[in-house]
PQR file of N, CA, C, O and H, with PARSE charges and radii, in Angstrom:
ATOM      1  N   UNK A   1     129.036 139.791 118.879 -0.4000 1.5000
ATOM      2  CA  UNK A   1     130.102 139.812 119.868 -0.0000 2.0000
ATOM      3  C   UNK A   1     129.611 140.486 121.140  0.5500 1.7000
ATOM      4  O   UNK A   1     128.681 141.292 121.123 -0.5500 1.4000
ATOM      5  N   UNK A   2     130.259 140.134 122.239 -0.4000 1.5000
ATOM      6  CA  UNK A   2     129.888 140.664 123.546 -0.0000 2.0000
ATOM      7  C   UNK A   2     131.132 141.277 124.176  0.5500 1.7000
ATOM      8  O   UNK A   2     131.832 140.586 124.916 -0.5500 1.4000
ATOM      9  H   UNK A   2     131.015 139.480 122.253  0.4000 1.0000
ATOM     10  N   UNK A   3     131.433 142.542 123.914 -0.4000 1.5000
ATOM     11  CA  UNK A   3     132.677 143.171 124.379 -0.0000 2.0000
ATOM     12  C   UNK A   3     132.878 143.134 125.883  0.5500 1.7000
ATOM     13  O   UNK A   3     134.014 143.050 126.349 -0.5500 1.4000
ATOM     14  H   UNK A   3     130.864 143.103 123.312  0.4000 1.0000
ATOM     15  N   UNK A   4     131.793 143.196 126.654 -0.4000 1.5000
ATOM     16  CA  UNK A   4     131.920 143.186 128.107 -0.0000 2.0000
ATOM     17  C   UNK A   4     132.500 141.877 128.624  0.5500 1.7000
ATOM     18  O   UNK A   4     133.083 141.847 129.708 -0.5500 1.4000
ATOM     19  H   UNK A   4     130.870 143.265 126.275  0.4000 1.0000
ATOM     20  N   UNK A   5     132.349 140.796 127.868 -0.4000 1.5000
ATOM     21  CA  UNK A   5     132.850 139.487 128.292 -0.0000 2.0000
ATOM     22  C   UNK A   5     134.307 139.276 127.900  0.5500 1.7000
ATOM     23  O   UNK A   5     134.923 138.292 128.311 -0.5500 1.4000
ATOM     24  H   UNK A   5     131.875 140.821 126.988  0.4000 1.0000
ATOM     25  N   UNK A   6     134.851 140.170 127.128 -0.4000 1.5000
ATOM     26  CA  UNK A   6     136.229 140.038 126.669 -0.0000 2.0000
ATOM     27  C   UNK A   6     137.209 140.409 127.769  0.5500 1.7000
ATOM     28  O   UNK A   6     136.911 141.235 128.632 -0.5500 1.4000
ATOM     29  H   UNK A   6     134.351 140.969 126.794  0.4000 1.0000
ATOM     30  N   UNK A   7     138.377 139.790 127.730 -0.4000 1.5000
ATOM     31  CA  UNK A   7     139.434 140.150 128.674 -0.0000 2.0000
ATOM     32  C   UNK A   7     140.358 141.211 128.071  0.5500 1.7000
ATOM     33  O   UNK A   7     141.414 141.516 128.624 -0.5500 1.4000
ATOM     34  H   UNK A   7     138.619 139.119 127.029  0.4000 1.0000
ATOM     35  N   UNK A   8     139.948 141.761 126.939 -0.4000 1.5000
ATOM     36  CA  UNK A   8     140.668 142.846 126.293 -0.0000 2.0000
ATOM     37  C   UNK A   8     139.790 144.083 126.405  0.5500 1.7000
ATOM     38  O   UNK A   8     138.609 144.043 126.059 -0.5500 1.4000
ATOM     39  H   UNK A   8     139.090 141.513 126.490  0.4000 1.0000
ATOM     40  N   UNK A   9     140.348 145.154 126.875 -0.4000 1.5000
ATOM     41  CA  UNK A   9     139.611 146.412 126.978 -0.0000 2.0000
ATOM     42  C   UNK A   9     140.249 147.416 126.023  0.5500 1.7000
ATOM     43  O   UNK A   9     141.457 147.383 125.789 -0.5500 1.4000
ATOM     44  H   UNK A   9     141.307 145.186 127.155  0.4000 1.0000
ATOM     45  N   UNK A  10     139.434 148.297 125.479 -0.4000 1.5000
ATOM     46  CA  UNK A  10     139.931 149.354 124.603 -0.0000 2.0000
ATOM     47  C   UNK A  10     139.579 150.680 125.258  0.5500 1.7000
ATOM     48  O   UNK A  10     138.415 150.959 125.548 -0.5500 1.4000
ATOM     49  H   UNK A  10     138.453 148.323 125.669  0.4000 1.0000
ATOM     50  N   UNK A  11     140.604 151.490 125.483 -0.4000 1.5000
ATOM     51  CA  UNK A  11     140.420 152.805 126.087 -0.0000 2.0000
ATOM     52  C   UNK A  11     140.599 153.868 125.015  0.5500 1.7000
ATOM     53  O   UNK A  11     141.372 153.683 124.074 -0.5500 1.4000
ATOM     54  H   UNK A  11     141.549 151.264 125.247  0.4000 1.0000
ATOM     55  N   UNK A  12     139.891 154.973 125.155 -0.4000 1.5000
ATOM     56  CA  UNK A  12     140.026 156.084 124.229 -0.0000 2.0000
ATOM     57  C   UNK A  12     140.404 157.312 125.050  0.5500 1.7000
ATOM     58  O   UNK A  12     139.533 158.047 125.516 -0.5500 1.4000
ATOM     59  H   UNK A  12     139.264 155.122 125.920  0.4000 1.0000
ATOM     60  N   UNK A  13     141.742 157.536 125.231 -0.4000 1.5000
ATOM     61  CA  UNK A  13     142.183 158.672 126.045 -0.0000 2.0000
ATOM     62  C   UNK A  13     141.712 160.015 125.495  0.5500 1.7000
ATOM     63  O   UNK A  13     141.466 160.953 126.253 -0.5500 1.4000
ATOM     64  H   UNK A  13     142.449 156.939 124.853  0.4000 1.0000
ATOM     65  N   UNK A  14     141.588 160.101 124.167 -0.4000 1.5000
ATOM     66  CA  UNK A  14     140.973 161.261 123.542 -0.0000 2.0000
ATOM     67  C   UNK A  14     140.421 160.814 122.193  0.5500 1.7000
ATOM     68  O   UNK A  14     140.885 159.816 121.641 -0.5500 1.4000
ATOM     69  H   UNK A  14     141.788 159.339 123.551  0.4000 1.0000
ATOM     70  N   UNK A  15     139.453 161.522 121.658 -0.4000 1.5000
ATOM     71  CA  UNK A  15     138.796 161.093 120.423 -0.0000 2.0000
ATOM     72  C   UNK A  15     139.792 160.779 119.306  0.5500 1.7000
ATOM     73  O   UNK A  15     140.694 161.563 119.010 -0.5500 1.4000
ATOM     74  H   UNK A  15     139.075 162.333 122.106  0.4000 1.0000
ATOM     75  N   UNK A  16     139.600 159.620 118.705 -0.4000 1.5000
ATOM     76  CA  UNK A  16     140.441 159.212 117.585 -0.0000 2.0000
ATOM     77  C   UNK A  16     141.587 158.297 117.956  0.5500 1.7000
ATOM     78  O   UNK A  16     142.205 157.710 117.068 -0.5500 1.4000
ATOM     79  H   UNK A  16     138.867 158.984 118.946  0.4000 1.0000
ATOM     80  N   UNK A  17     141.896 158.150 119.246 -0.4000 1.5000
ATOM     81  CA  UNK A  17     142.991 157.279 119.671 -0.0000 2.0000
ATOM     82  C   UNK A  17     142.434 156.153 120.532  0.5500 1.7000
ATOM     83  O   UNK A  17     142.031 156.369 121.675 -0.5500 1.4000
ATOM     84  H   UNK A  17     141.394 158.627 119.967  0.4000 1.0000
ATOM     85  N   UNK A  18     142.418 154.949 119.968 -0.4000 1.5000
ATOM     86  CA  UNK A  18     141.952 153.778 120.700 -0.0000 2.0000
ATOM     87  C   UNK A  18     143.157 152.952 121.119  0.5500 1.7000
ATOM     88  O   UNK A  18     143.985 152.590 120.283 -0.5500 1.4000
ATOM     89  H   UNK A  18     142.746 154.773 119.040  0.4000 1.0000
ATOM     90  N   UNK A  19     143.258 152.653 122.408 -0.4000 1.5000
ATOM     91  CA  UNK A  19     144.407 151.946 122.958 -0.0000 2.0000
ATOM     92  C   UNK A  19     143.929 150.646 123.609  0.5500 1.7000
ATOM     93  O   UNK A  19     143.156 150.683 124.566 -0.5500 1.4000
ATOM     94  H   UNK A  19     142.586 152.947 123.087  0.4000 1.0000
ATOM     95  N   UNK A  20     144.389 149.481 123.091 -0.4000 1.5000
ATOM     96  CA  UNK A  20     143.994 148.219 123.724 -0.0000 2.0000
ATOM     97  C   UNK A  20     144.754 147.993 125.025  0.5500 1.7000
ATOM     98  O   UNK A  20     145.921 148.366 125.144 -0.5500 1.4000
ATOM     99  H   UNK A  20     145.017 149.450 122.314  0.4000 1.0000
ATOM    100  N   UNK A  21     144.090 147.382 125.994 -0.4000 1.5000
ATOM    101  CA  UNK A  21     144.719 147.043 127.266 -0.0000 2.0000
ATOM    102  C   UNK A  21     144.575 145.541 127.459  0.5500 1.7000
ATOM    103  O   UNK A  21     143.464 145.027 127.585 -0.5500 1.4000
ATOM    104  H   UNK A  21     143.142 147.079 125.897  0.4000 1.0000
ATOM    105  N   UNK A  22     145.693 144.847 127.480 -0.4000 1.5000
ATOM    106  CA  UNK A  22     145.715 143.399 127.649 -0.0000 2.0000
ATOM    107  C   UNK A  22     146.306 143.059 129.004  0.5500 1.7000
ATOM    108  O   UNK A  22     146.991 143.881 129.612 -0.5500 1.4000
ATOM    109  H   UNK A  22     146.596 145.264 127.377  0.4000 1.0000
ATOM    110  N   UNK A  23     146.045 141.857 129.477 -0.4000 1.5000
ATOM    111  CA  UNK A  23     146.636 141.412 130.736 -0.0000 2.0000
ATOM    112  C   UNK A  23     148.153 141.360 130.584  0.5500 1.7000
ATOM    113  O   UNK A  23     148.668 140.751 129.646 -0.5500 1.4000
ATOM    114  H   UNK A  23     145.489 141.189 128.983  0.4000 1.0000
ATOM    115  N   UNK A  24     148.860 142.000 131.505 -0.4000 1.5000
ATOM    116  CA  UNK A  24     150.322 142.058 131.456 -0.0000 2.0000
ATOM    117  C   UNK A  24     150.976 140.963 132.287  0.5500 1.7000
ATOM    118  O   UNK A  24     152.202 140.906 132.375 -0.5500 1.4000
ATOM    119  H   UNK A  24     148.441 142.495 132.267  0.4000 1.0000
ATOM    120  N   UNK A  25     150.168 140.085 132.902 -0.4000 1.5000
ATOM    121  CA  UNK A  25     150.686 139.002 133.738 -0.0000 2.0000
ATOM    122  C   UNK A  25     151.649 139.563 134.792  0.5500 1.7000
ATOM    123  O   UNK A  25     152.791 139.115 134.894 -0.5500 1.4000
ATOM    124  H   UNK A  25     149.172 140.131 132.830  0.4000 1.0000
ATOM    125  N   UNK A  26     151.190 140.525 135.557 -0.4000 1.5000
ATOM    126  CA  UNK A  26     151.999 141.151 136.606 -0.0000 2.0000
ATOM    127  C   UNK A  26     152.623 140.096 137.520  0.5500 1.7000
ATOM    128  O   UNK A  26     152.015 139.057 137.779 -0.5500 1.4000
ATOM    129  H   UNK A  26     150.262 140.888 135.474  0.4000 1.0000
ATOM    130  N   UNK A  27     153.814 140.360 138.000 -0.4000 1.5000
ATOM    131  CA  UNK A  27     154.494 139.392 138.860 -0.0000 2.0000
ATOM    132  C   UNK A  27     153.811 139.218 140.206  0.5500 1.7000
ATOM    133  O   UNK A  27     153.892 138.143 140.801 -0.5500 1.4000
ATOM    134  H   UNK A  27     154.308 141.204 137.790  0.4000 1.0000
ATOM    135  N   UNK A  28     153.135 140.257 140.701 -0.4000 1.5000
ATOM    136  CA  UNK A  28     152.475 140.137 142.005 -0.0000 2.0000
ATOM    137  C   UNK A  28     150.982 139.814 141.881  0.5500 1.7000
ATOM    138  O   UNK A  28     150.310 139.628 142.896 -0.5500 1.4000
ATOM    139  H   UNK A  28     153.069 141.131 140.218  0.4000 1.0000
ATOM    140  N   UNK A  29     150.457 139.745 140.665 -0.4000 1.5000
ATOM    141  CA  UNK A  29     149.076 139.355 140.385 -0.0000 2.0000
ATOM    142  C   UNK A  29     148.058 140.046 141.298  0.5500 1.7000
ATOM    143  O   UNK A  29     147.385 139.373 142.079 -0.5500 1.4000
ATOM    144  H   UNK A  29     151.002 139.895 139.841  0.4000 1.0000
ATOM    145  N   UNK A  30     147.934 141.378 141.215 -0.4000 1.5000
ATOM    146  CA  UNK A  30     146.989 142.083 142.078 -0.0000 2.0000
ATOM    147  C   UNK A  30     145.538 141.662 141.848  0.5500 1.7000
ATOM    148  O   UNK A  30     144.720 141.732 142.766 -0.5500 1.4000
ATOM    149  H   UNK A  30     148.480 141.924 140.580  0.4000 1.0000
ATOM    150  N   UNK A  31     145.218 141.233 140.649 -0.4000 1.5000
ATOM    151  CA  UNK A  31     143.841 140.809 140.378 -0.0000 2.0000
ATOM    152  C   UNK A  31     143.491 139.545 141.158  0.5500 1.7000
ATOM    153  O   UNK A  31     142.388 139.428 141.692 -0.5500 1.4000
ATOM    154  H   UNK A  31     145.882 141.176 139.904  0.4000 1.0000
ATOM    155  N   UNK A  32     144.424 138.604 141.223 -0.4000 1.5000
ATOM    156  CA  UNK A  32     144.192 137.359 141.961 -0.0000 2.0000
ATOM    157  C   UNK A  32     144.032 137.667 143.444  0.5500 1.7000
ATOM    158  O   UNK A  32     143.145 137.124 144.102 -0.5500 1.4000
ATOM    159  H   UNK A  32     145.319 138.699 140.789  0.4000 1.0000
ATOM    160  N   UNK A  33     144.884 138.530 143.965 -0.4000 1.5000
ATOM    161  CA  UNK A  33     144.822 138.888 145.383 -0.0000 2.0000
ATOM    162  C   UNK A  33     143.552 139.662 145.730  0.5500 1.7000
ATOM    163  O   UNK A  33     143.086 139.607 146.868 -0.5500 1.4000
ATOM    164  H   UNK A  33     145.604 138.971 143.430  0.4000 1.0000
ATOM    165  N   UNK A  34     142.990 140.382 144.760 -0.4000 1.5000
ATOM    166  CA  UNK A  34     141.797 141.190 145.010 -0.0000 2.0000
ATOM    167  C   UNK A  34     140.508 140.368 145.015  0.5500 1.7000
ATOM    168  O   UNK A  34     139.498 140.802 145.568 -0.5500 1.4000
ATOM    169  H   UNK A  34     143.369 140.427 143.835  0.4000 1.0000
ATOM    170  N   UNK A  35     140.539 139.194 144.409 -0.4000 1.5000
ATOM    171  CA  UNK A  35     139.316 138.394 144.279 -0.0000 2.0000
ATOM    172  C   UNK A  35     138.945 137.737 145.610  0.5500 1.7000
ATOM    173  O   UNK A  35     139.703 136.934 146.153 -0.5500 1.4000
ATOM    174  H   UNK A  35     141.360 138.840 143.960  0.4000 1.0000
ATOM    175  N   UNK A  36     137.770 138.094 146.122 -0.4000 1.5000
ATOM    176  CA  UNK A  36     137.290 137.553 147.397 -0.0000 2.0000
ATOM    177  C   UNK A  36     136.616 136.194 147.229  0.5500 1.7000
ATOM    178  O   UNK A  36     136.236 135.559 148.213 -0.5500 1.4000
ATOM    179  H   UNK A  36     137.154 138.747 145.681  0.4000 1.0000
ATOM    180  N   UNK A  37     136.470 135.752 145.987 -0.4000 1.5000
ATOM    181  CA  UNK A  37     135.734 134.522 145.714 -0.0000 2.0000
ATOM    182  C   UNK A  37     136.632 133.405 145.190  0.5500 1.7000
ATOM    183  O   UNK A  37     136.140 132.362 144.761 -0.5500 1.4000
ATOM    184  H   UNK A  37     136.778 136.268 145.188  0.4000 1.0000
ATOM    185  N   UNK A  38     137.950 133.619 145.224 -0.4000 1.5000
ATOM    186  CA  UNK A  38     138.920 132.636 144.719 -0.0000 2.0000
ATOM    187  C   UNK A  38     138.595 132.191 143.300  0.5500 1.7000
ATOM    188  O   UNK A  38     138.756 131.020 142.956 -0.5500 1.4000
ATOM    189  H   UNK A  38     138.350 134.467 145.573  0.4000 1.0000
ATOM    190  N   UNK A  39     138.138 133.132 142.480 -0.4000 1.5000
ATOM    191  CA  UNK A  39     137.770 132.823 141.103 -0.0000 2.0000
ATOM    192  C   UNK A  39     138.949 132.942 140.147  0.5500 1.7000
ATOM    193  O   UNK A  39     138.850 132.536 138.989 -0.5500 1.4000
ATOM    194  H   UNK A  39     138.007 134.083 142.759  0.4000 1.0000
ATOM    195  N   UNK A  40     140.063 133.494 140.621 -0.4000 1.5000
ATOM    196  CA  UNK A  40     141.236 133.659 139.768 -0.0000 2.0000
ATOM    197  C   UNK A  40     142.393 132.843 140.313  0.5500 1.7000
ATOM    198  O   UNK A  40     142.582 132.720 141.523 -0.5500 1.4000
ATOM    199  H   UNK A  40     140.143 133.823 141.562  0.4000 1.0000
ATOM    200  N   UNK A  41     143.154 132.294 139.395 -0.4000 1.5000
ATOM    201  CA  UNK A  41     144.356 131.553 139.775 -0.0000 2.0000
ATOM    202  C   UNK A  41     145.394 131.744 138.681  0.5500 1.7000
ATOM    203  O   UNK A  41     145.100 132.274 137.610 -0.5500 1.4000
ATOM    204  H   UNK A  41     143.001 132.394 138.411  0.4000 1.0000
ATOM    205  N   UNK A  42     146.606 131.306 138.966 -0.4000 1.5000
ATOM    206  CA  UNK A  42     147.706 131.435 138.009 -0.0000 2.0000
ATOM    207  C   UNK A  42     148.048 130.056 137.468  0.5500 1.7000
ATOM    208  O   UNK A  42     148.213 129.107 138.234 -0.5500 1.4000
ATOM    209  H   UNK A  42     146.846 130.875 139.836  0.4000 1.0000
ATOM    210  N   UNK A  43     148.156 129.944 136.148 -0.4000 1.5000
ATOM    211  CA  UNK A  43     148.607 128.705 135.530 -0.0000 2.0000
ATOM    212  C   UNK A  43     150.101 128.582 135.794  0.5500 1.7000
ATOM    213  O   UNK A  43     150.876 129.443 135.378 -0.5500 1.4000
ATOM    214  H   UNK A  43     148.022 130.715 135.525  0.4000 1.0000
ATOM    215  N   UNK A  44     150.505 127.539 136.469 -0.4000 1.5000
ATOM    216  CA  UNK A  44     151.913 127.371 136.857 -0.0000 2.0000
ATOM    217  C   UNK A  44     152.842 127.203 135.657  0.5500 1.7000
ATOM    218  O   UNK A  44     154.024 127.538 135.746 -0.5500 1.4000
ATOM    219  H   UNK A  44     149.876 126.839 136.806  0.4000 1.0000
ATOM    220  N   UNK A  45     152.332 126.692 134.542 -0.4000 1.5000
ATOM    221  CA  UNK A  45     153.174 126.485 133.358 -0.0000 2.0000
ATOM    222  C   UNK A  45     153.363 127.750 132.536  0.5500 1.7000
ATOM    223  O   UNK A  45     154.457 128.007 132.034 -0.5500 1.4000
ATOM    224  H   UNK A  45     151.372 126.421 134.470  0.4000 1.0000
ATOM    225  N   UNK A  46     152.303 128.545 132.395 -0.4000 1.5000
ATOM    226  CA  UNK A  46     152.373 129.713 131.518 -0.0000 2.0000
ATOM    227  C   UNK A  46     152.374 131.045 132.259  0.5500 1.7000
ATOM    228  O   UNK A  46     152.774 132.062 131.693 -0.5500 1.4000
ATOM    229  H   UNK A  46     151.414 128.336 132.804  0.4000 1.0000
ATOM    230  N   UNK A  47     151.933 131.055 133.515 -0.4000 1.5000
ATOM    231  CA  UNK A  47     151.816 132.305 134.261 -0.0000 2.0000
ATOM    232  C   UNK A  47     150.538 133.063 133.948  0.5500 1.7000
ATOM    233  O   UNK A  47     150.312 134.145 134.491 -0.5500 1.4000
ATOM    234  H   UNK A  47     151.608 130.228 133.975  0.4000 1.0000
ATOM    235  N   UNK A  48     149.696 132.510 133.078 -0.4000 1.5000
ATOM    236  CA  UNK A  48     148.452 133.173 132.689 -0.0000 2.0000
ATOM    237  C   UNK A  48     147.449 133.154 133.835  0.5500 1.7000
ATOM    238  O   UNK A  48     147.409 132.215 134.631 -0.5500 1.4000
ATOM    239  H   UNK A  48     149.879 131.631 132.637  0.4000 1.0000
ATOM    240  N   UNK A  49     146.650 134.193 133.902 -0.4000 1.5000
ATOM    241  CA  UNK A  49     145.582 134.258 134.891 -0.0000 2.0000
ATOM    242  C   UNK A  49     144.407 133.434 134.363  0.5500 1.7000
ATOM    243  O   UNK A  49     143.956 133.625 133.233 -0.5500 1.4000
ATOM    244  H   UNK A  49     146.682 134.955 133.256  0.4000 1.0000
ATOM    245  N   UNK A  50     143.925 132.523 135.195 -0.4000 1.5000
ATOM    246  CA  UNK A  50     142.816 131.649 134.831 -0.0000 2.0000
ATOM    247  C   UNK A  50     141.579 132.084 135.611  0.5500 1.7000
ATOM    248  O   UNK A  50     141.646 132.294 136.822 -0.5500 1.4000
ATOM    249  H   UNK A  50     144.291 132.368 136.113  0.4000 1.0000
ATOM    250  N   UNK A  51     140.457 132.218 134.920 -0.4000 1.5000
ATOM    251  CA  UNK A  51     139.201 132.619 135.550 -0.0000 2.0000
ATOM    252  C   UNK A  51     138.301 131.395 135.688  0.5500 1.7000
ATOM    253  O   UNK A  51     138.007 130.713 134.706 -0.5500 1.4000
ATOM    254  H   UNK A  51     140.403 132.047 133.936  0.4000 1.0000
ATOM    255  N   UNK A  52     137.869 131.127 136.912 -0.4000 1.5000
ATOM    256  CA  UNK A  52     136.900 130.066 137.176 -0.0000 2.0000
ATOM    257  C   UNK A  52     135.518 130.697 137.019  0.5500 1.7000
ATOM    258  O   UNK A  52     135.054 131.411 137.908 -0.5500 1.4000
ATOM    259  H   UNK A  52     138.107 131.681 137.710  0.4000 1.0000
ATOM    260  N   UNK A  53     134.876 130.439 135.914 -0.4000 1.5000
ATOM    261  CA  UNK A  53     133.600 131.092 135.606 -0.0000 2.0000
ATOM    262  C   UNK A  53     132.496 130.717 136.581  0.5500 1.7000
ATOM    263  O   UNK A  53     131.547 131.478 136.770 -0.5500 1.4000
ATOM    264  H   UNK A  53     135.252 129.859 135.192  0.4000 1.0000
ATOM    265  N   UNK A  54     132.612 129.561 137.194 -0.4000 1.5000
ATOM    266  CA  UNK A  54     131.608 129.147 138.180 -0.0000 2.0000
ATOM    267  C   UNK A  54     131.731 129.967 139.467  0.5500 1.7000
ATOM    268  O   UNK A  54     130.726 130.274 140.108 -0.5500 1.4000
ATOM    269  H   UNK A  54     133.383 128.942 137.040  0.4000 1.0000
ATOM    270  N   UNK A  55     132.953 130.318 139.841 -0.4000 1.5000
ATOM    271  CA  UNK A  55     133.187 131.058 141.082 -0.0000 2.0000
ATOM    272  C   UNK A  55     133.090 132.574 140.897  0.5500 1.7000
ATOM    273  O   UNK A  55     132.818 133.300 141.854 -0.5500 1.4000
ATOM    274  H   UNK A  55     133.770 130.068 139.320  0.4000 1.0000
ATOM    275  N   UNK A  56     133.312 133.052 139.670 -0.4000 1.5000
ATOM    276  CA  UNK A  56     133.307 134.492 139.398 -0.0000 2.0000
ATOM    277  C   UNK A  56     131.898 135.065 139.533  0.5500 1.7000
ATOM    278  O   UNK A  56     130.940 134.524 138.980 -0.5500 1.4000
ATOM    279  H   UNK A  56     133.533 132.463 138.893  0.4000 1.0000
ATOM    280  N   UNK A  57     131.785 136.168 140.275 -0.4000 1.5000
ATOM    281  CA  UNK A  57     130.500 136.844 140.462 -0.0000 2.0000
ATOM    282  C   UNK A  57     130.402 138.124 139.634  0.5500 1.7000
ATOM    283  O   UNK A  57     129.392 138.825 139.701 -0.5500 1.4000
ATOM    284  H   UNK A  57     132.562 136.608 140.724  0.4000 1.0000
ATOM    285  N   UNK A  58     131.434 138.434 138.857 -0.4000 1.5000
ATOM    286  CA  UNK A  58     131.498 139.655 138.046 -0.0000 2.0000
ATOM    287  C   UNK A  58     131.427 140.916 138.900  0.5500 1.7000
ATOM    288  O   UNK A  58     130.856 141.925 138.485 -0.5500 1.4000
ATOM    289  H   UNK A  58     132.254 137.864 138.803  0.4000 1.0000
ATOM    290  N   UNK A  59     132.011 140.852 140.095 -0.4000 1.5000
ATOM    291  CA  UNK A  59     131.972 141.999 141.010 -0.0000 2.0000
ATOM    292  C   UNK A  59     132.867 143.151 140.546  0.5500 1.7000
ATOM    293  O   UNK A  59     132.619 144.306 140.893 -0.5500 1.4000
ATOM    294  H   UNK A  59     132.474 140.033 140.432  0.4000 1.0000
ATOM    295  N   UNK A  60     133.914 142.841 139.756 -0.4000 1.5000
ATOM    296  CA  UNK A  60     134.784 143.883 139.226 -0.0000 2.0000
ATOM    297  C   UNK A  60     135.981 144.233 140.089  0.5500 1.7000
ATOM    298  O   UNK A  60     136.756 145.116 139.720 -0.5500 1.4000
ATOM    299  H   UNK A  60     134.115 141.903 139.473  0.4000 1.0000
ATOM    300  N   UNK A  61     136.161 143.570 141.231 -0.4000 1.5000
ATOM    301  CA  UNK A  61     137.306 143.882 142.097 -0.0000 2.0000
ATOM    302  C   UNK A  61     138.631 143.618 141.393  0.5500 1.7000
ATOM    303  O   UNK A  61     139.599 144.348 141.607 -0.5500 1.4000
ATOM    304  H   UNK A  61     135.532 142.853 141.531  0.4000 1.0000
ATOM    305  N   UNK A  62     138.687 142.595 140.564 -0.4000 1.5000
ATOM    306  CA  UNK A  62     139.923 142.285 139.836 -0.0000 2.0000
ATOM    307  C   UNK A  62     140.249 143.390 138.833  0.5500 1.7000
ATOM    308  O   UNK A  62     141.413 143.745 138.646 -0.5500 1.4000
ATOM    309  H   UNK A  62     137.900 142.002 140.390  0.4000 1.0000
ATOM    310  N   UNK A  63     139.224 143.923 138.200 -0.4000 1.5000
ATOM    311  CA  UNK A  63     139.435 144.992 137.222 -0.0000 2.0000
ATOM    312  C   UNK A  63     139.946 146.248 137.920  0.5500 1.7000
ATOM    313  O   UNK A  63     140.838 146.923 137.406 -0.5500 1.4000
ATOM    314  H   UNK A  63     138.279 143.635 138.352  0.4000 1.0000
ATOM    315  N   UNK A  64     139.388 146.564 139.084 -0.4000 1.5000
ATOM    316  CA  UNK A  64     139.843 147.737 139.840 -0.0000 2.0000
ATOM    317  C   UNK A  64     141.279 147.577 140.308  0.5500 1.7000
ATOM    318  O   UNK A  64     142.006 148.565 140.422 -0.5500 1.4000
ATOM    319  H   UNK A  64     138.664 146.016 139.501  0.4000 1.0000
ATOM    320  N   UNK A  65     141.700 146.340 140.583 -0.4000 1.5000
ATOM    321  CA  UNK A  65     143.058 146.090 141.068 -0.0000 2.0000
ATOM    322  C   UNK A  65     144.087 146.076 139.948  0.5500 1.7000
ATOM    323  O   UNK A  65     145.285 146.188 140.206 -0.5500 1.4000
ATOM    324  H   UNK A  65     141.110 145.539 140.490  0.4000 1.0000
ATOM    325  N   UNK A  66     143.637 145.941 138.721 -0.4000 1.5000
ATOM    326  CA  UNK A  66     144.546 145.849 137.573 -0.0000 2.0000
ATOM    327  C   UNK A  66     145.201 147.202 137.300  0.5500 1.7000
ATOM    328  O   UNK A  66     144.523 148.220 137.157 -0.5500 1.4000
ATOM    329  H   UNK A  66     142.664 145.850 138.511  0.4000 1.0000
ATOM    330  N   UNK A  67     146.545 147.192 137.229 -0.4000 1.5000
ATOM    331  CA  UNK A  67     147.212 148.467 136.951 -0.0000 2.0000
ATOM    332  C   UNK A  67     147.003 148.866 135.517  0.5500 1.7000
ATOM    333  O   UNK A  67     147.490 149.914 135.091 -0.5500 1.4000
ATOM    334  H   UNK A  67     147.096 146.366 137.344  0.4000 1.0000
TER
END
């Protein structure tokens, strides 16, 4: 497995407590707005964030914008 490629992150606020962080599909989509490469879009049917792997440069701006 390649955890860095996952869209699920696990945080450990203190030893012994692992907390998963999943996309919450924010109404204002800060990750989409943060992407300078137009690599993210919203699926109009489901509201899910779609990643265009060809356009994504893995710069991390979307991750920084995620609440």
